[in-house]
N, C-alpha and C positions, 0 to 999 in steps of 0.2 A: 125775819125769816121769809123766804120766798115761797109762795104757794104754787102748787103744780099747775093750777089753772092758768097762771101767768107764765109758766115756764114751758119752753119748747123742749123737744126731745134732743137735748144737747148734753155734752159732757165737757163743761168748761174747766178752765184752769183752776178755779176756786173749788171745784168739786173733786179734784184729784188729790190723792193722799201722797204728799211729797216729803214732808218733814221727817227727818230721821228719828227725832225723839218720839214723835207720835207713833211711828212704825215700830220702834223698839218697845214702847209701852203696850201697843196692840199685841205683839207677840208674847210679851211677858204676862199680861193680865187678861187678855181676851179669851172669849169662849169660841168654840167652833162647832159647825155643823157641816155635813157634806151630802152631796148627791153625786156619787162617783160619775165622772172624773173631776168634778169641781168641788172645792172645799172653801167655805166661807169662815173667816176669822173676824169676829166683830167685837166691839167694845163701846159701851155707852160712855160718851165723853164730850164735854163742852169743847168746841173748837171755834176758831175765828171766822170760819166760812159762813156766809149767809144761808147756805144750803143745809138741809138736815143731815146729809150724809157726805162724807169724803171717802172716796173709794180708790183702791189700787188693785193692780192685777200682776200676777207672777206666773212664770212657767219655769220648771226646773231644768237646769243645764244638764243634770244627770240623765233625764229622760229624753231631752232634745239637744243633741250635741251642736247642731248648726244654729247659728243666731237667726237665720232667716225663718227657720221653723218655729223657734221660740217667739219671734216677733209676730208671726202670723197668728199664732194661738193667742197672744196678748191682744192683738187687734180684734180678733173674733170675740174674746171675752169682753173687751170694752164696748164693742158694738152691741152685743147681746144685753149687757147691763144697761146701756144707754136707752135701748128700745123698751126695756121692761122695768125700769126704775119707777115708773108711774105706779106700779103695784104697791110700793113702799110709801110713796108720797100720798096716795089716796087712803091709806090705812089710818088707824087711830094713833099710830106711833108718832108722838110729837117730839120726842127727845132726840137729841143729836147723837149720831153714831159715827164711828170710823170702821171701814170695811177693808178687807183684803181678800180678793178672790185668787185662789191658787189652783192651777191646773195640775192634777195628779196623774193623769193617764199617760200611757206610753205611746199611744197613737192619737192622731188628731181626729176629732169628731167633725162631722159636717155642721153647717150653721144651724139647721133646724133641730138636730139632736141636742146641740149645745144650748139652744134657746129653751128647749123643753126642760133640760137639767137646771138651767138658771131659774126658770119659773118655779120648779119644784123646790129649789134651794130658798128662794124668796118666801114661798109659802111656809116652809119650815121655820124660817126666821120670824115671820109674823105670828106664828103660833107660840113662840117663846114667851 
């Protein structure tokens, strides 16, 4: 397992949640917490990645009809997670998890508001 002291603020391919079976298992068995407009679905699960967490992001087509809007929100979510994942890696949580961040709002938040919501969400997760 890679420690955060050695890791830079990156979001590499091995950290991304891509496998369909893992995503299905996450939605079937996972627990969720939210800090509106962001919802986190998580599941403690052993995976092949050397990182503690594999994460994915999603934005609803129902709320954002245009693909450019959905893609912008997903880019913002990935960036905010990338900058703040150190909070998880520095905590005592040593078990592996898979995450899915889902944007629930109907309007796009600015970067700083989204970052505050992500920090709030991570703190809620760490208190579990």
